[in-house]
N, C-alpha and C positions, 0 to 999 in steps of 0.2 A: 274805347277796348285796350284793356294794357295788351302788351306788345308779346308774349309770352304769349294771353291768349289767338290770339291772328297767327302766332307758330304752329301752336296748335291745328289753328281752323285747316288751315292752311298742308300741314301731315295729312291729315282727311282726308281734303282735294284732293293730294296726288297718292293717298295709300289707296279712293274707291276708285282714282282714273275719272271723279269727276274733272280735274284740271292736268291735261300732260309734260313730267316729269320733262320734258324735250326745255330747251329755247325757242319760243316763236319763234316762227316766218317771219311776222311787222307787226311790230310793237306804236299807238300811236297813240299823244294824248291832246287833252284840251277839255272841255266842258263839260262836263257828265250829262248825258243824256238818259237821265231818271231810271235807265233796270239797276234791275238788284246785282251788287258786289257776287264775284264769284267766290269771290272768302267769307266774307260776313251776311254778305245774304240781305244789305240795308240798299237802297235805294245809291245811287252817287246822280247824286242831283242838278242838278242842271247847271247852280252854280256853284259846286265843287268840282273841284281839278278831280282829272279820272283819267286811266291808262287801258288801252280795248290793245291785247292779247290777242296775233289774229294767229290759225294756222291752218295751213292746205291741207287738205285729204285728197291721197292715191285710194284706184285701184276701184274696186267696184258701190262706193260710192266715193265721185272724186264731190268737191267743193272747198266750202271755208265754215273752220267750227271758231265765235267768236265771242269773249267773256270780258268782261268794264271791271276795276278794278280802281280802289280806292289808292291812293298813294302807296299809305301803310299797308294795302292789304296787299300791293305789289310787291311791294323792302322785305313784306313776312313770304311772301312764297317765294322769290328770289332765291334768300336764302338756305327756306328751305330744299329746292328743288337742284340747288348746284350743293350741298351738307352730301363731306359723301356718307354712302350709308352706313351703319353700326354694324360692328365686328360682332 
């Protein structure tokens, strides 16, 4: 998928709240788990490199939120996440 399309999908994920706009609490890299990528929706296959980002939840519903991403999808999400808001 072209980078601009991935960045568009990343913006949509941020806008909809699917992915947080803050930096992850932890990031892991390694072999994919077969889970769907939080950006492109395609599986991160076991023979591919994948990244898992993790967020701790506090308050009424404590726990962990984890999202798996392809390297290109992670890059697109990071670029959109740290991009200054449009005026």
